[in-house]
C-alpha positions as CSV (number, residue, x, y, z in Angstrom):
1,M,-17.9,8.3,-0.3
2,H,-16.9,11.9,-1.1
3,Q,-16.0,12.7,-4.7
4,T,-12.8,14.4,-6.1
5,D,-12.3,15.3,-9.8
6,S,-9.4,14.2,-11.9
7,A,-8.7,13.1,-15.5
8,Q,-7.6,10.1,-17.5
9,T,-5.0,10.1,-20.3
10,I,-4.7,6.5,-21.6
11,D,-7.5,4.4,-23.3
12,P,-9.6,2.7,-20.6
13,K,-9.1,-0.7,-22.4
14,I,-5.4,-0.5,-21.7
15,Y,-5.9,0.4,-18.1
16,A,-8.2,-2.6,-17.7
17,L,-5.7,-4.9,-19.4
18,Y,-2.9,-3.5,-17.2
19,D,-4.9,-4.1,-14.1
20,E,-5.5,-7.7,-15.1
21,Y,-1.7,-8.1,-15.9
22,C,-0.7,-6.6,-12.5
23,H,-3.0,-9.0,-10.7
24,G,-1.7,-12.2,-12.3
25,G,-4.3,-12.5,-15.1
26,M,-1.6,-12.7,-17.9
27,D,2.1,-12.4,-18.4
28,R,3.9,-9.4,-19.9
29,R,4.0,-10.8,-23.4
30,E,0.2,-11.5,-23.5
31,F,-0.5,-8.0,-22.0
32,L,1.5,-6.3,-24.8
33,A,-0.1,-8.5,-27.5
34,R,-3.7,-7.9,-26.3
35,A,-3.0,-4.2,-25.8
36,S,-1.7,-3.9,-29.4
37,A,-4.8,-5.6,-30.7
38,A,-7.2,-3.6,-28.5
39,V,-6.8,0.0,-29.8
40,V,-4.8,2.0,-32.3
41,G,-1.5,2.8,-30.6
42,G,-2.2,0.2,-27.9
43,L,1.3,-1.2,-27.8
44,A,2.8,2.2,-27.1
45,M,0.2,2.9,-24.4
46,A,0.9,-0.5,-22.8
47,Q,4.7,0.0,-22.8
48,A,4.1,3.4,-21.1
49,M,2.3,1.7,-18.3
50,F,5.4,-0.1,-16.9
51,P,6.8,1.7,-13.9
52,R,9.7,4.2,-14.2
53,Y,11.0,4.3,-10.6
54,A,13.3,7.3,-11.2
55,N,10.0,9.3,-11.3
56,A,9.0,7.8,-7.9
57,Q,11.7,9.4,-5.8
58,T,10.4,12.5,-4.0
59,V,12.7,12.2,-0.9
60,A,16.3,11.1,-1.3
61,N,17.6,8.2,0.8
62,T,20.4,10.6,1.9
63,D,18.1,13.4,3.0
64,V,19.6,14.7,6.3
65,R,16.1,15.1,7.9
66,I,15.7,11.3,8.1
67,K,17.8,8.2,8.9
68,T,17.3,5.1,6.8
69,Q,18.4,1.5,7.2
70,Y,17.4,-2.1,6.4
71,V,16.6,-4.2,9.4
72,Q,16.1,-7.9,9.9
73,Y,14.0,-9.6,12.6
74,A,12.4,-12.9,13.5
75,S,9.1,-13.9,11.9
76,A,7.7,-17.0,13.5
77,G,5.2,-18.8,11.2
78,G,6.1,-16.7,8.2
79,S,7.7,-17.8,4.9
80,S,11.1,-18.5,6.3
81,G,11.2,-17.4,10.0
82,Q,13.0,-14.2,9.1
83,M,12.0,-10.9,7.7
84,K,13.7,-7.8,6.2
85,A,12.3,-4.3,6.1
86,Y,13.2,-0.7,5.3
87,L,13.2,1.5,8.4
88,V,12.9,5.3,8.2
89,E,13.5,7.4,11.3
90,P,13.0,11.1,11.7
91,A,16.4,12.8,12.4
92,K,14.9,14.5,15.5
93,A,15.0,12.6,18.8
94,G,12.2,10.2,19.5
95,P,10.1,8.5,20.6
96,H,7.9,8.8,17.5
97,P,4.5,7.6,16.3
98,A,4.8,4.7,14.0
99,V,3.4,3.8,10.6
100,L,3.7,0.4,8.9
101,V,3.8,0.7,5.1
102,I,2.7,-2.3,3.1
103,H,3.7,-2.8,-0.5
104,E,1.7,-3.9,-3.6
105,N,1.8,-7.5,-4.9
106,R,5.4,-7.3,-6.1
107,G,7.6,-6.7,-3.0
108,L,9.3,-3.7,-1.6
109,N,9.9,-1.6,-4.7
110,P,11.4,2.0,-4.9
111,Y,8.0,3.6,-4.8
112,I,7.1,2.1,-1.5
113,E,10.5,3.0,0.0
114,D,9.8,6.6,-1.1
115,V,6.4,6.5,0.7
116,A,8.2,5.4,3.9
117,R,10.6,8.3,3.5
118,R,7.7,10.7,3.0
119,L,6.3,9.5,6.3
120,G,9.7,9.9,8.0
121,L,9.8,13.5,6.9
122,A,6.4,14.0,8.4
123,G,7.7,12.8,11.8
124,F,6.7,9.1,11.8
125,L,8.9,6.1,12.4
126,A,8.1,4.2,9.2
127,L,8.7,0.5,8.6
128,A,8.2,-1.0,5.1
129,P,8.5,-4.8,5.2
130,D,9.5,-6.7,2.1
131,G,7.3,-9.7,1.8
132,L,9.9,-11.1,-0.6
133,G,12.7,-10.8,2.0
134,P,12.4,-14.6,2.9
135,V,13.1,-15.5,-0.8
136,G,15.9,-13.0,-1.5
137,G,14.0,-9.7,-1.5
138,Y,12.5,-7.5,-4.2
139,P,14.4,-8.6,-7.4
140,G,14.7,-5.2,-9.0
141,N,11.8,-5.4,-11.4
142,D,8.1,-5.8,-10.9
143,D,7.5,-8.7,-13.3
144,A,9.8,-11.0,-11.3
145,G,8.6,-9.5,-8.1
146,T,5.0,-10.3,-8.9
147,K,5.9,-13.9,-9.8
148,L,7.8,-14.4,-6.6
149,Q,5.0,-13.0,-4.4
150,A,2.4,-15.1,-6.2
151,A,4.5,-18.2,-5.4
152,L,4.5,-17.6,-1.6
153,E,1.9,-19.2,0.6
154,P,-0.6,-16.4,1.4
155,K,-1.1,-17.4,5.1
156,K,2.7,-17.3,5.7
157,L,3.0,-14.0,3.9
158,N,0.2,-12.5,5.9
159,Q,1.9,-13.7,9.1
160,D,5.1,-12.0,8.0
161,M,3.2,-8.7,7.7
162,L,1.6,-9.3,11.1
163,N,4.9,-10.0,12.7
164,S,6.3,-6.9,11.1
165,A,3.6,-4.8,12.8
166,V,4.4,-6.4,16.1
167,F,8.1,-5.6,15.6
168,L,7.3,-2.0,14.8
169,K,4.9,-1.6,17.7
170,N,7.6,-2.8,20.1
171,H,10.4,-0.8,18.6
172,P,12.2,1.3,21.3
173,L,11.7,4.5,19.3
174,V,7.9,4.1,19.1
175,N,5.7,6.1,21.4
176,G,3.2,3.3,21.7
177,R,0.9,4.5,18.9
178,M,0.9,2.7,15.5
179,G,-1.0,3.1,12.3
180,A,-0.7,1.4,8.9
181,T,-1.1,2.3,5.3
182,G,-0.9,0.1,2.2
183,F,-1.5,0.0,-1.5
184,C,-3.4,-2.5,-3.7
185,W,-2.5,-5.9,-2.1
186,G,-1.1,-3.9,0.8
187,G,-4.3,-2.0,1.2
188,G,-6.1,-5.3,1.8
189,I,-3.4,-6.2,4.3
190,V,-4.1,-3.0,6.2
191,N,-7.7,-4.2,6.6
192,H,-6.5,-7.6,7.6
193,L,-4.2,-6.2,10.2
194,A,-7.0,-4.1,11.6
195,V,-8.8,-7.3,12.3
196,E,-5.8,-9.2,13.7
197,L,-4.3,-6.5,15.8
198,G,-7.4,-5.1,17.4
199,S,-6.5,-2.2,19.8
200,D,-2.8,-2.5,19.0
201,L,-3.5,-0.7,15.7
202,R,-4.8,2.9,16.3
203,C,-5.6,3.6,12.6
204,G,-5.4,2.3,9.1
205,V,-5.3,3.9,5.7
206,P,-5.9,1.4,2.8
207,F,-5.5,2.6,-0.7
208,Y,-7.7,0.6,-3.1
209,G,-7.4,-2.5,-0.9
210,A,-9.6,-5.6,-0.6
211,A,-12.1,-5.5,2.2
212,A,-11.8,-7.4,5.4
213,E,-14.2,-10.3,6.0
214,T,-17.4,-8.8,7.2
215,S,-17.7,-11.5,9.9
216,K,-14.4,-10.3,11.4
217,V,-15.2,-6.6,11.4
218,P,-16.3,-6.7,15.1
219,Q,-12.6,-7.3,15.9
220,I,-11.5,-3.9,14.4
221,K,-10.7,-1.3,16.9
222,A,-8.7,1.1,14.6
223,D,-10.2,4.1,12.9
224,L,-10.0,3.7,9.1
225,M,-9.6,6.1,6.2
226,L,-10.2,4.4,2.9
227,H,-9.2,5.7,-0.5
228,F,-10.7,4.4,-3.7
229,A,-10.2,5.0,-7.4
230,S,-13.5,5.6,-9.3
231,D,-12.6,3.2,-12.1
232,D,-11.9,0.1,-10.0
233,A,-14.9,-2.3,-10.1
234,R,-12.9,-5.2,-8.6
235,I,-12.2,-3.4,-5.4
236,N,-15.2,-1.0,-5.2
237,G,-17.7,-3.8,-5.4
238,Q,-16.5,-5.0,-2.0
239,W,-17.1,-1.7,-0.3
240,P,-20.9,-1.7,0.3
241,G,-20.8,-4.8,2.4
242,F,-17.7,-3.7,4.2
243,E,-19.2,-0.2,4.9
244,A,-22.4,-1.7,6.2
245,A,-20.4,-3.9,8.6
246,L,-18.3,-1.0,9.8
247,K,-21.4,1.0,10.5
248,A,-23.1,-1.8,12.3
249,Q,-20.1,-2.2,14.6
250,G,-19.6,1.5,15.2
251,V,-16.1,1.4,13.7
252,G,-14.8,5.0,13.0
253,H,-14.2,5.4,9.3
254,E,-14.2,7.8,6.4
255,A,-14.0,6.9,2.7
256,Y,-13.2,8.8,-0.4
257,V,-13.5,8.0,-4.1
258,Y,-11.4,10.1,-6.5
259,A,-13.3,10.7,-9.7
260,G,-11.6,9.9,-13.0
261,T,-8.9,7.8,-11.4
262,Q,-7.6,4.3,-11.9
263,H,-6.5,1.7,-9.4
264,G,-2.9,2.7,-8.5
265,F,-3.5,6.5,-8.8
266,H,-1.1,7.2,-5.9
267,N,1.9,5.5,-7.5
268,N,3.9,8.2,-9.3
269,S,5.9,5.8,-11.4
270,T,3.2,4.8,-13.9
271,P,0.7,6.7,-16.1
272,R,-2.1,5.7,-13.7
273,F,-0.6,8.3,-11.3
274,N,-3.1,11.2,-10.9
275,P,-1.3,14.1,-9.3
276,P,-4.3,16.0,-7.9
277,A,-5.9,12.8,-6.4
278,A,-2.5,11.6,-5.1
279,E,-1.8,14.9,-3.4
280,L,-5.2,15.2,-1.9
281,S,-5.4,11.6,-0.7
282,W,-1.9,11.9,0.8
283,S,-2.6,15.2,2.6
284,R,-5.7,13.6,4.1
285,T,-3.7,10.6,5.1
286,L,-1.0,12.6,6.9
287,D,-3.7,14.7,8.7
288,F,-5.5,11.5,9.8
289,F,-2.2,10.0,11.1
290,K,-1.4,13.2,13.0
291,R,-4.9,13.3,14.6
292,T,-4.8,9.7,15.7
293,L,-1.1,9.0,16.4
294,V,0.4,12.3,17.7
295,A,0.0,13.0,21.3
């Protein structure tokens, strides 16, 4: 992996507790209590970790350079048989290259919608499916969203994401080329889709996502760009085996680890956000999509 410098601002113990909290290891009350006991000022640090989505909007939903709408489509074998997603279309005439945007483990929150709008501005038809659509959609806060997503059957939720990719690939405004990006849980889904979609997925960009099963790596036909936080042992420990399998199968890939960053460094709604690393990883992502998806 290539290295990129950045800095931390919150005590590492609080970051570690927050990561455990985000991934279902404790509820909000326990997180705050343990943070308060961990370090001086821990409660204030913990409270600062919760997302502030007003900070996440970099592209307005009303921006005239894009067209946005929520769409519904069938999803056989998924959580309910129906799915909902946020679709962002460049204002200029299509067809366009397509990018599927996969959320974290809490549903389609405002941060992920903004990522889809950023891709729309860059000339891609972006679809951000809401895995919670079958159970009423993202509930407006991450605590409730995390609980809702944890209660879904993983196999059916994964099928909803796969069906969303098929829906996007077959969209009449798509030029036949599709990529995918995702964050945290969504990064793992990008790797999963690379296995399941084969040549239907041209490229994938997982941000700190769980690795695909090494036995299934031979099914991957997409080129991959993988972004990692330096302080993310849970995810980074999976990389050596995944990397070895990618090399053995000749799968095109490049990987970057961003020094001094935490899991979630691209999300600009929480203190884990690292502007230099987020900017560099995103510029690399856009360049990668342009190289692989634009004719």
